[in-house]
C-alpha positions, 0 to 999 in steps of 0.5 A: 454797867447796869444802873440802879433799878427805879421802881418797886412795884407791888406784887400783883402778878407772876414775877415775869409780869414786870413792865416790858415797855417804858413810856415817858412824858415830859414837861417840854409842853404844857400838854405833856406834863398835863398827860402825866396828871391825867395818868395818875388821876385815872380810875383803874381800868380807864384808857389814855393815849400817849403819842410820840414822833418816830424819832423818839420811839426806840427801834425795837419798840417800833418793830413790836408795833409793827408786828403787834407784839407790843399789844398786851404788854406791861408798861411803865408810865413815868415823868422825865425832865432835863433829860437831854437827847443829842440828835444822831451824829451830833456831839452830846452836851457835857456831863452834868457832873463834869468839873468847872474849868480851872481857869473860869470860876463858877461866878464868872460863867454866863447862864448859858454855860452852866451845865444842865441840871441832872434828869428828874425821873419819877415813875407814875403808874403801870398800864397794859398796851391795849392798841398801838399804831403808827400814823405817818411819823407818829406812834399812838399807844392806847393804854389801860392804866393799872396799879400805881408805882410803889415808890416807898423806898424812892427818894423824896427830896428833888436832889435825891430824885435827880441823883437816882434819875441821872443814874437811870438816864445813863443806864437807859442810854447805855442799852439803846446805843448811847441815845435817850429814847422816852419810848423804849422796850429796853431799860434798866430792870425795876427792883423787885417789890420790897413788900406787897401793898394793896393800899392804892390811896397811899401809892397815889400819894407817894407818886404825887409828893415826888412829882411835886418836887419838880417846879413843873408841879410845885403849884399843881393839884393832883387828882385821884378818881376812884372806881365808880360805885353804884347805888347799892355800894357795889363797885362798877369796874370799867370794862376792857375798852375802859367804859362804865356799863350800867343800867338805866335803873342804877345810880352812880357815885364817883369819889374824887380826892385831891392834894397839893403840896402847898397852898396854891393861887389862884383858887382852882375849881373841881367840876363834873360834867356829863352829856346832860341828856342820857346821864345827869348830875344829881349832886353839886356839879363843882367845888371850889378848892380852898384846902390842900387836900380832901375828898368830894363825891359826884352823884350821877343818875341815867335817864330812862331810856327806850334804847341803849346810849353812850355818854361820857363823864368828865372831871376837870380841875382847873383855875378859872378864867385867864388864870387857867393858862398861867405858868404853873397852873396846869389842868387836869382832865379825867374822862371815861365813857358810860354805856347806858343800857335800857333796863330790860326788867323795867321794860317788861314792867312797863309793858305789863303795866300798860297791857293790864291797864289797857284790859281793865279800862276796856273791861266794863264796855266788854261786860256791858251794863248788865254787870254791877256798876261798882265793878265796872268802875273799880275795874276802869279806875284800876286800869287807869292807875296802872297806866298812869303808873306805866307812863309817869313813874315806871317810864321815868325810873321811879327811883 
């Protein structure tokens, strides 16, 4: 029997554009949970990698990776906890819904004999598979993130989320040979969208509030990095490779929103870093988070270059010092490459100013002493000013 659908997505394409690949990340390792925070925080069009051992990838998806048919597919990223998958040939653990034996009261049972809690499953984000490769016994999926999951009609309390998660995992195992695979191309169909919503901040907050119901994220801050904006307030979307391209005459603003379900200790710091050579920060580079939610801006300025260069922006939210590795203190790290192109118009202007300046400086010698002195001096001074402008102002940007 098909399990109830898990997700409602906003209508962003034709009806057949529903996700055909499911990739789940868990809380079994700290890095896995941080991958969920990163996937939620990345700006639209950025690239993230999910990695799985071969045993956690369903055979149908393995075949799709081998013949490259998985590339271009729409993918659903999600978080899962407390979903138990027995090894092949082993006996499955008892169902969480199994009744307690009458001969043993719940109070007399040891903690080890207690049934595991129902699975906790929350859809996080949609993405496109841009590359997938098998390396030895490991699969690496390169994903370009897109819309947030629309959870307007999704349960909000932990108990209700677990009840929905148990139903979904049961359906997932039913279509995958009684096994739970966190990476699969066969999973219960999402429900059709109930309504269209283009409000990304609302959708992001809906996912964050539901993740915060799980103990793994209960003391975490959630981050959302918006698409970069150029100095003239034009959105600068990331290209197909997840890179931001700009001219060395552009300035960039990166707006970051953070949210926590409650006041968290210790105090976190939100920081922005670049390579410092080709792309520099022209605003405060860090903020101490004393509020549950707020929005901050980082301003970035490229250096004037004689060649194209590749830089990187990294935004990081973490506790300071030893507290960063404390249990429940997860780190959110978001990064995307930036290609800084040499400005062709500035190069032309600089060459033209240098040529005109050199000509005017040399002109008095060509005209000779018979030419009026004040005109020769005017020519030399004008040429010197043009050379100075080309060397000091135009070469450094003059912004």
